[in-house]
N, C-alpha and C positions, 0 to 999 in steps of 0.2 A: 632473404636477409633473417636472421633471427635476433635475440637480444644481445648477445655476445657481442654480433656484428656493429650494435651500435655505439657511438661514443660513450664516453666515460660519465659524459654530465645527461645523458639522455637516461642510463642504466640505473644511476643514485637517485633519479628521480623515485619517489614512491607513488605506488600503483594508482592509477587513476582510471576513472571511467568516463567519458565525455559522449553526449547526445548530441546531434545535430539535426534539426528537424526542417530546416531549409536549404537545399544544397545549392540552390542558387543565390543566398544570402547568409553564408554560414556563419558568420558572424552574430546573427541575430538567434533567436530562438534556439538557444544552446544552453546545455546544462552541464555543469564539471563536479563532481566529486569524488573523494576516494574513494579505494577497494576498501570493501569489511575488511577488518580483520580475520574474520572465518573464511576458510578458501570455499568460493561457491563457484557455479555453473554460470558459462558463459550464458545460457540461455535464461537463467535466473534473472542476470543483469539487463539484458535486453528490453527496450522500451515495450510496453504493450501496444500494440497497433494493427490493424488489418494492411497496413501500407508494408511494401518490399523494405526491408533493410539491410543495410552491408554494415558487415563486421570487420575492424581491422584488430587484430593482435599481435602487438611489437613489430607493428608495422608491416605485416603480412595478413594476406586476404584469408577468412575464416570461414570456410562454406556452411551451411546450415546444419548439414549432417555431422558436422564436427563442433556443434556449439554444445555439448554435454561435456567436455572437458572442463576442467576446474582450472582457476588462476592462482598464481600466486600474488603475492602483495607487493612485488616489484613490476608485475606484468601491466601493461597500458594497451586498453583494450575502448576502441572507439565505434559509434555505430552511428551511422548516417541513414537518416529515413529517406527513402526515394518518393519522388511521386506514384500514387495509385496507378496500375494499370494491366497487371499481368502480364502476360505474355505475348502482346503486341511489338511487333517490331519498331512501330513508330516511336513506342515509348521507351526501348530501348535506345533509339538514337537520341532522342532527346537528353536520355541519362548520360551517355555519351558526352554529348556535347557540353552538359553539365560537370563532367569529370573532367574535360579538357579544360574548359574555361576556370572552373575554382578550384584545381586541385590545388595551387598558391593559396587563396583563401584560407582553405580547409587546413592545409599544411601548416598557415603560419598558425591559426587559431589554437592548432591543436598543439603546436610546439610551445604557444604561450602558454597553454593551460599546463603544458609538462615543465615550463619554467626552462627550455632549451633556449639558449640564447645563442650559439656559433653557430656560423655559416654552414658546417659541416654539419650539425645535428639538424637544422632547418630543413638541408636539402634532401637529406637522407628520406626524412620525414613526408616532405614533401613526394619525392618517388615513390614513396611506400604505399602513398593514399592515394595516389594516381594510378598504380599499379594496384593494388587491391580492388580498387572501385570499379575500374575495369573489367576486371577478373570476375567479380563477384556480380557485375551488371551483366555480364553474357551469362552468369548461370542461371541469377533469376530470371531475367526476361526471356533469354533463348533464341532461337529460332522463331521468325514466324510459322504457325502452324493455322491450316484452314481449321475454323469452327462453324460450320454451316450446319443447320438442323436438316434432316431429311425431309422437310417440307421445302426446304428453300433450294433444293439440288434437283434442278429439271431433270427431270427423264424424258427418253426417246419417245418421240410418240408415235402409239403402235398404228395411226395411219399413214404417216407420211415415211415411217422409217421403215425401209424394206426388212432391215435385221430385227426389228423390233415387232414385225406385226403380228400380231395374235391378241388373245386376251391376256390382261395383267388385273391386279389389283395395285394400282399406284397411290398407296396410301399416301396423305398430305398433298397429293398434287389438286388440281382445279378439277372439278367437274367439266367436261368437252361443252362448249357452246359451238353450235353448227349453223351454219347460213347456207341457203339453198340446196343441192341436190347433192350428196356425196355419198361413197362407201365407207363406213368407219368401222372399226375394230372396237366393240364396245367394252368399257373398264367392267370388271365386278362391282357389283352393289352390296353382294353377300359374300360370306364365305362358300364356296360350293361344297355339296356334301354328296354321299352315296347312299344309297339304301337297297335292300335287296325285295324283289318282290316275283314269286313263284319260281324259284330259283334263278331268276334274273337282277342281273345289276343296274342300277337305274342311277343317272348324274342329273344333280339338280342344282343350276345354275342360273342365278339372277345378274343381268348386266344392267346399266345407266346407259342409255341413248346420249343422252344430253340435256341441258337445261332449255325448257319450255317443250312448245308441243310439235309432234312430227309426224309425218306422213311415211308409215313402215312400205317401201315399194317391193323390197325383198328381203327375205331372211336367206342366209346363205351359211355354208360351210365350207371354206376357202374359195374355190371358185363356185361350187355345185350348191344350188336351190334346196333348201330342206326337205323339199317337195319330194327328192328324188332317196331321202331315207323316212322309211314308213316306222322309224323306231325315235322319231323325234319329234315331240310337242312344242309349240311355243304359243306366248301368249305375251300381248303387248298389253302395257299399262299406262294409260294417260295419265298426265298429272293430276293428282285428287284420284285416281280409279284405288280399285283394291285388286289385289295377286289373289287370285282364285287356284292358280294350279298346282301350287305346293306349300308349304310352310316355308318362309325364307329367314327367320330369325332361327337360323340353327347353327352351333358350333360343335365340332368333333373333336376329342380328346387326340391329341398325338401321341400321349402314353399308350395308347392300346392298339396295336397293330401287328396282331394275329398270335398272340401270346398260346402255346399249347396250353390246355387244362388238360391237370392229373386228378387222380384221387383223392380226395379230400386237400387239396392244396389250393389255397384263395390266391385268386389273382386280385391283385391291389391292394386298398382301396385306390382308384386314382379319381383326382377331381373332374368333374362335368361341365361344370360352367366358371367364367371367371370370375374374379370377386367384383362386386359392383352391379352385377348381372342376375336376373330372376327367372330362373328355369320353372316351366309346368309340366313338362312332359319330359321322359330320358327315354333313349334308343338308344339300343342292344346291336350286334350283330353279331353271328354265330356261323361257323366254318367246318364243314366236316368235309376236309381236302380229297379224301380219299372216298368219299360216299359213306354209306353206312349199310354193310351187309358181313354175312358170312356164307362161305363157300362150301360146302358137303361134300362129301366124296365122290360124286357123281359131277362135279362141278358147276350144280344148281346154287343159285345166288338165293339165299335165305336171309329172312329179316334178322334184325340187329337193332337193340335199344341203347339208347345214351341219353342220359340224366344232369341235370344241371340246376344251380340256383342262383338268383341274381338278387342283392340286396343293395338299397341306399341309406345312405345318412345325409341328414343337414348338417351342414357347416356353414360358419360364418365367414366374412370377406377374411380374415386371418387364417383359416382354416381348419379351426376350433370346433370340435362337433357339438351341434347343438340340443342333439337327442339321442335315440338309441338307435340301433341299424333295425331297417325294415324288410321284410322280404317282399322284392316288388313281384317274383315269379320263381316257381319251381317246376322246370320243363322235363316231362318224360317223354321223348321222342323216338319212333320205332318205323325203320324204312328199310328195304332191300334194293338197294341202287349201288352200281359202281360209279357214277356220277356225282362230282362234286356237289356238296347240297349247301346254301347260303341262304341264312335264314336271316330277317330281322325283324324286331319285337320291339313296341312301345307301351310305355307304363305311363299313364298320367300321375301325377305327386302333387303335393301341396305346393305352392309358390314358394320358392326360394333358393339356396345355392347346395349342390350336393357333390357327395362323393361316390362312387359306385364301387362293388367288389363282386365275383364272380368264383363260383365252386363247382366242380364237377363234383356229382356225387356216387356215381359208380366207377369200376374197377377197369380200365382200359386192358381190351382184351388185346394181346400182343401176338396172337397165332398171325402167321404168315398170309394165313386165308381169310384173314377179317381185315375189313375196315372200320376201325372206330376211332380213327382220333377226331379231336374236338378243340378247337381253337376258338378263341373270343377275339372276333376281327374287330370290331369298331364299336367305340361310344359317343354318342351325341348328347346335346341336350338342346330342348326345344325350349327357346326363350319366349317371354309373353312379349307378343309383339307390341311394341310401341313407338316404333322408329316413323318419322315422320319423312316422307325422301323429299317432300318439297315440291317446288314445280319443276318437274322431271321427268321423262319418258323413259320407261322400264320394259324390258325385254327378260321374260320369264323361258327357262329351256327347261325340259324334260327330256332327257335322252337316254334310250335303254342300251347299253353295253352290249357290241355284237359286231361280227368280222366286218359290217357294213362301215362302223363308225368307229375308225381306229381311234389310240390314244391320242396322238399328235392332233388330229382334225378336232379331237373336241375341245381345244383350245382356240381353234381357229374360225369362230364362229364371228360372223360379219353381217351388217345390213346395209343397203342401199336407201337410206332414207333424204326427205327433203322436209325443212324446216317450214312450220306456220306460222307467221307473224300477221298482228295489224296490218291494214293498209289503209291509209290518209287517203281521203276522197277529195280534200278541200275542205270537210266542214266536219266529219268523225272518220272515227277509226273503226273499221270494219272488227268481224270478229277474226279470231287466227285461220288465215288463209295460205294454203301451200304457195309457195313463194320463190322466187330466186334473184330478186329484186336487189340491185345495190343499195338503192333508196333507203328500203324500207330495213335493209341489215343493218344502216346508220343509224335510223330512227331507233331500231331495237337497243343499239350500243347505246345511244344517248338518252334512253330512258328505265332502260331496265335496273333491278337492282343491281345485278353484278356488272352494270355499266355506271354511265354518268349520273344517274338520276335524275335527269333535267326534267322542269316541267314543259310540256308543250309549247307556253310562250317563251322557251327560251332556244326554240330550236326554229330555225329558216325552212318550216313546211312546206310554205310555198315554193320555196327554191326545188327541195325534195321532189315534189310533185310533178314539178318541170324538168327536171334532169330523168324523172323514173321514165319518162315519156320517150327521151332521147336514148336512155341505154335500152328501152325495150325495144325500140326500132333499129336499132343496130344490133341486138341480140348478144348486148355485154350482160354478164350475170356475174354473180357472187356465188362461187361454190367453197366454202371456206371451212374446216374445222379448225378451231381454236381450243387447243388443248393443254396450252402451257402457262405458266403464268406469266402475263403482261400486264402495260398498263392499260386504260381505257383508250388513253390518246393513240398509241400504238395501233390498238384495234382499229380505233376509228381509221387510221392513216391506211393500214393495210388494207380495209375494206374499200375505202375510197379509190385508192390507189388502183385496184383491179377495174374502176369506173375512168380511170385516168383522171383523178379528179383530188382535192386537197380538201383538208379541214381546218378551219381556225374560229376562234372566236374573236367576234368584234360588238364591242357594246353589250356582251355579255351573253349574246346571242349566238348559238352555234350556227356557222355557214358552211357550206361545202361549195366548191366552185370547182367547173369541169374545164380543162384545157383544150378548147375547141375553138373553131373559126370563129371570128366576129369583124363584121362589116363596118359599124360606125363606131369610132373612138365615143365615149363617155365623157369627155373631158379632153380640153386641149393647153397644152402649156407652150407658152412662146415666150421671147426675150422680155415682152414686157411684166411677166410674172414669176420669171426665174430669177432666183437671186444672183447679182451678178457677181460672175467670178467661180458658181458653186458646180456648174455643170461638167461631169468628167463621163469619159467614156473608155471602158474598158474592153479589150481584146482579147478572146482567148486563142490563140496561136495555136495552128497544129503543129504535131512533131512526128519523128517517126513511130511514136509510139502509143501514136492518139487513135484508138477503135475507128474503123471504117465498116466494120460489120458486126452483128450481135447474133448469140446463139442465146435463145430465150427457153430456158427451161418451165413448165408447166406440168399439174398433176393432170393428167388425160381420164377424160371420163369414161373411153371405151376401154382400156386397159387397165385403170384405174392404177395408174404407176408413172412415173416421171417420164415425161418425155421431152424432146429438144427439136425448135424450130429455126431455122438460120434466116436471119432478117439483114438482109443487104440492098443498100440503094444501087439504082444503076449507075453501071461505071466503078463500083465500089470492086478496088482488087482483091477485098477480103483477105489482107495481108497481116493484119491485127484483128482479131477478134475477140469481143469482150462476152464473157459469160454474165448472163442478167437472170435473174428468177421472179417471177412473178405469181406472190400469194392470192388464192382466191379463184382464178382463171382455169377453167376447164374445157376449153375448145381451144383446138389448134388453129380455128381463123381468128380466135379474140387475141391470142396470144403473140400470132405474126402480127396482127394489125398495130398491136401496142408495142411490140419490137421496133418497126419500120415506122412509127412515129417517134421512138428515143433516138433510130439512125438518123432520121432526119433533124431531131433536134440538135443531135453532137455537129450535123453537117451545117446548118441553116443557122441556128439560134448561136451565133459567138460573140455578139456586141453587148453589153450592159451599161445601160446610160444611168446617171444618178446626178441629181439636182437638189438645189434646196427651194422651197417655193413658201408662200404665205399660206394661211390656215387652209386656201382652198386645196393643199395637197393632203388634206385629211376628209376628202369628201370623194376620194378615189379609194377602191377597194381592191384588194390582191385579188388579181386574175381580169381584171380592167383591161379593157383597150383605150389606150390613150394616144393623143397626136402630141408628137413634142418638135416644137419649131426653134431653130439655134442657128444663127450663122457660123458659130466656132466650125461645128464639120459640113457645113453647107445643106443643111435642111432647111430648104426653103429661106425667105425673107419675111420679116416682120413688119406692119405697119398698124395704125388705127384708124378708124372710119372718123372723118373730121366734119364730114358732110354726106347727107343723103337725099338725093333725088328719086322720089318711089313713081313716078312716071316714066320716067328714064331707066330706071334700075341702074342709076350711076352713084356710087361710091367714090367719094373726094378723101384720099387717103394723106395721111400724115407725113408720107416720106415719098420719092420719086421711086418708080420701079423698073426694072432692067425689063424691057418687050422684047428682046430679042427672039431667035428662035419661037416656040410658041408648038402647040395651044399653050393658053396659059389659063391656069385657075388660083381662086381664091377660096378660103375656108373662113367662116365667121363664127366666132364663139358667142355662143349663147349666153343671156342674163345667167342661165344655170350651169354654166359651165361648161355644156354639151356643145359638139360639131354641127355647125351648119354645112353643108356640102359635102364636098368642093363643088363650086358651080365655075363654069367656064366663061372667062372674060376676054372682052377686048380693049384696046386702048382706046381710053377718051381723046379728050381736045389738046390733055398735059400727060406727061409720065405717072402724077401722083392721080390721074381718073382709070375706074375701072368700071368699065359697064357689062354688066350682068346678062346670059342670054335670059335665065330665068329669073323671076321674084324669088327673094329668101324666104324662108319658113318664119322668118321673125325679122321684124326690120331694125336696121342696125342702130345702134344708141349712140348719140352724137352729144347729149348732154354733159353736165357738169356735175351731178348728184351721183354720178356712179362711174366706175372706169367705163370708157368707150368701149366700143366693140374691136375684139382684136381680129387682127387679119393674118394668116400665114398666105402667101404667096408663092407660086412657082410655077416650073414649065411642066406639064404632063401630072405625074404622081408624084412630083417632087417637091413639094409644097410644105410637107413634113415627112418625118417618119412615124408608124404604128408602132407602139411598145405594147408588151403586156405586163401591168404591173405586178412586181416581186414582193413590193415591201414599202411601209410607210411608217415613218418613225419621228415622233415631234421631236424637235430640237431645242425650243423655247416655248412659249406662251403666243409666241405670236407666228413662229416657223415650222415647218414639217420638212423631211427628207423624203424624195421619194426614188424607189431604185426599180428601174424595169428595163425586160428583153424585148431587144429589137427584133419586131416579129417577122416573119416571112411565111407568103402565102405555100410554099413547098412542104412545111411542116405538115398540115393538114391534108395536102395531096398524097402523100406518099405512101398511105394505106391501100390506095386503089390498085386492083389487079387480083390474079389469083395467087391462095396460098400455095406455097411448097408443098409435095408431097411427103408422107410420113418415111421417116429413114430404113430403108429396105434391109441395114445389118442389124436390126434388134433384136434380139432373140426370142423364139417362139415360148410362150408359155409353159409352163409345166402341166400336164392333165391332171386334174384331180381325179378322173377317174381313169385310170389307166388302161389299155385295151391289149388283150392277148391276140398275137397274130401268128401263123405260120407253125399252129401244133400238130404236131404229128404222134403215133404213137409204133412203136416196134418192139415185137418179141426180143426175148434174150436169147441169146443162139444155145446155149444148154436148158435152159427152162422155158418153154412155149408159155409158163402161166404166170413168167415173171414178164411184167410189161415196162420199159424204157420209154417216157414221155419228153418231149423237145420242144421250146417253143421260142420264137423271138424274144429277147427282152423286151419289155414295155418300158417306155418313156414316164418316169413318175412314180415307180413301182417300189413299194419295199420289200413286199415279201409276195407269195403266191399260194392259195390254195388248191387242194386236190381233192376232188370227190369221186364215187363212183357209183353209179346204178345199172341194174339188170333192166327196167322199164321205163327209163327216164323222166319218172314222178318222184320216187324215193330215193332220196340223196345221202352216200355215206360218206363222213368227211374219211379220209385216207393217209391226208399228208399236208405238211406246209413247209415250205422252203423259199431262201433267199435268191435259190439259184435258179437258171431256166432251163433245167432238165431234173427229171425225179424218177425213181425206179422203186413200184413196187408191185404187190402181187395183186394180179387181175381175180377180183373176186368172183367173177360169173364167166370165166372162161371166155368161148369167143362172143357172148351177149354183151360181155361188161361195155357201160359205156365210161370213158372219162369225161370228166371238164375241169377246165382250168379257170381261176380269174386272179387279178391282179390287186392289189389294194395299196392303193396310195392315200391320199387323203381321204379318199371312200373307196368303197368296194366297185371295181370295175365290172362290167359285163361280162358272163359266160361264155366261154370259146369249147365246144364239144367236137369228140370224136369216138367213132363206133371202133373197138378193138379189133373185133372180126376182120373189118375190112378194110381196118388201117395197117394192122400189123403186116410185119414182112413173112411171116410165115403162116400158112393157112392150119385150117383145121380139119381135124378127123371126125368125121358125125358118130361113130362108133368109140366111144370114151374106151371099150375095152382092147381096143386094137392102138398100136402103137405107132405112133407118128413116124418114127423114127426106126427103121430096124436094118440089119446087117442082108437080112433076107430079101431080095427083090423082087419075089414072087408076091409080097403084100402090098395091097394097092397104098398108094400115099394118100389118094383121093378117093373118098367111097362116099356114096349117098344113098 
C-alpha cells in the first residue's frame, strides 16, 4: 500500500511523526509532532533508544536498512518502541501478541493523530499498522538462534566416549574429579611443544589427571604400558609439587612452520608470545631437510657451511616496538651428512613480550650435488612460570619421536589411577588414602571446594561410616570420572546410586540412606493416628509394554569399555527388555546385583500408600521402614489397650477381635512411636482380651495423660503391612502427609545366585603392538639379488618397516610400506637377513628371515660363475 492508495482525507493531512513508547498501551507515552519543513531522513526522525523500534511509513513497514531515505512534507511516519530483548523468540512472541491485540488501539491513535475520521481510512491505517508491525517484528527479532558460550557446550568425555578417547585440550571445561580406580585419558594442562636434541625430536606434554591426589597405578599409551617405550619419560606431580622434567609454560608460534631461508631475505618478524604474557627465553628451531654436504667428483661427501642470524625485539601488548632489534645469535654451522639435521636453540632474554626475525647470511648452493637448504622450523617463547595449578595432580611426559612411537599414539596417553581421599574413623579424618569407597566419595563431594563446601556437622558422618562397612562387605565400589558440568546434587546422586542409596537434606544435614532389607519398623501408623479418609492406595498395573528384564550397561574395569549384563528374574519371558546405565560401577557382579534389584522392584514393589497424620508423620525419615494398619485394604485390625495385667500378660482391648483361624499376633506401638513385637497371642476370657506368650519390652500405657498404646492385630503376618517411606510433606502446622512403598522381601533376595558370564560376541580389542606372522622371502625369477618379502596382514597395523643386516647386529632401514608385500635389493646376497615389524599405536616385535635359506633359488659359492646358464656342463651348485 502506498500513499496514493489511501483515501483523500488521509493524503491531504500534513506530514506527521508519531512515536509510541508503550505498544501495550499505545494511547499513553505517545508523542505527535509535525514533520519539519526541511526534508529529513527517517533515521534522523527515529527516537534515540537501545530498544527495538518499528517504523511504518505511509502505512508500509520500513526495514532499518531503508531508514536513510528522506521523507516528504505529506509523508506520515510512525515509530513504535518495542520491549527490549534482542533476537529471542519468546520476546518476538510477546511482540506479536501485542501487535495482534493492540493493532486496533495503535491504528485508532494514529488515525486520530492524523485527523482521519472516515471508517475506511481508519480501517486502512489499522491494517497497515498490523501488517507493518508483524513484518518488522519478524525482521527485528528473527528466529531463535542458540547463543552458548564455548564453556557452556559440553564436550564428549575422553574417557567414556569411544570416539573421543584421546588427549584433548578441553578449553573451558571442568577439571575432572575422579573417584575410586579408573582409566583416564587426561586433558592437556599446557600447550604441547617440540624441541630437537642430538638431531632427535622430543615432544613435551603436560596433562592434568584430576582434582585432588591420586595413586598412579600405570601410565600407558593406548593399551601398552610406557615401560615398553624406552624413549618415553614420565613424572607425576602431586598437588603443590614442582615440575622438574621440563618447562611447562611454553607457547609455540603458529606462523613459523618451515619457511625456507634464502640469502639476505629476512623471515618475519613473528610474535613469539601473546599479549599479557611475559617471556624470559626464546626458542628457535632450524632444519636442514637434505642434510648439509657437498658430493665431490668421486662421490665422497664433503662438509658444507651454512650461516644465519636470529634477532629479537621487545614489543608491548599492542605490538608496538619498545626498543631496537638485538641479535640473539649469529650461527655458522658446518657438517658433512646426508641425514636431515634438526637443531634447537634457546636464548635468554629480559622479561617481556617479543617478536623475532630470522636471516640467512650465506648464499644457498643450488648445485644438485649439494645439500644446502635451510628452513626456520619453529619459534617458541618460554614464559615466566607463575601458574599455580592448584589442588590437582599432573602428569608430565617427555617422548622422543621414533618409529616405536607413532604420531597417532602420541595423543593416546592414559593412566590407571586411584583416588586418595580422607577417611573418617568416627572421630577424625585420616590423611588422603587410596580408596574406592562410596561413602568417602560422597563425603568429598559434600566437603570439597568444588562440591557443596559443607562443614562436618552438616554431614551425617555416622551414617556414612556405617554404610561404608556395608558397602565394603558387599564389594560395592564407586569408580567414576566426573569430567562434565553438573550440579553438586547430581554428582552426589550419581555416586549414591552406585551404592543403591539416595541423598537428601533433613534439618540442614546431608543424609544418605541405602535401600536395604530392614526387619523392625521404626514407626506404626494405625487407624487411630491416620486422618480419617486420607488413606489412598495406588497400584502400578503391568501392561504389555512393562519390561520384565533389564540390560544393565557399565564401564568394565577389565576391558575399560562399556559392557552389558542381562538381569532377569526367574520365570521372566524377557520379551520386553529395558536398557539401564549405572555410572560408577565397574564390576560385572556389582552391575548384575543392581540390575536384579531393579528388576525385583519392578515386579514386587507396585503399591504406593499415601496418608495424612498428625505431627508424628514428621518423625519418620526417607527410607525408614514403617508399619501401616488400616481396615480399608484389610491390613489387620486396630484397637487400643484399655487395661494391662502384667502378671498374666493380658491386654484388655477397646474392641472385640476376630479369633477365627490363627495363629494370632499383636504389635504394640511404643511411646516413642516404634513398633514392639509382633507377639503371639491367644484369646482370653473375652474377645477383647489378648494373652501374650511373652512379656512385651515396654508395658502398654492405659492412662489418660497420653495416647493409650495402639495395637495392630491379625493372623500371622497380616496384622499390618511394611512400607518404605518415600516422602513426608507438611500439610499444615499440625498435619503431615506420608507416602510410602509397600515392601516385599523378594526385592532384597533377588540378587542371590551366580552372575551371568560375559557376552561371547563382543569384538576382540585391537592390538597395540601388532605382530608379524608368516614372513617369507623369495628371490625374483629374473634377478636373484632382488628379494620379494611377504607376510600375513597384522591386525591393528598402520604400516610396516623393513630392515636388512649381514650379521644380525647392525640393521639398515631399506623400506616402509602399508602393504603386506615388499620388493627390494638384497644388500648382502645370500647372507642377507631381513626383518619386518608392524606399527600400530606402537612398534610391534620384529620377525626375521634369512634370505639364503628362505629364497626359492639357492646360491653359487663362486660369484664368478653364473648361476643360470644355457651350458648344461656348468654346475648349478658348487661348494
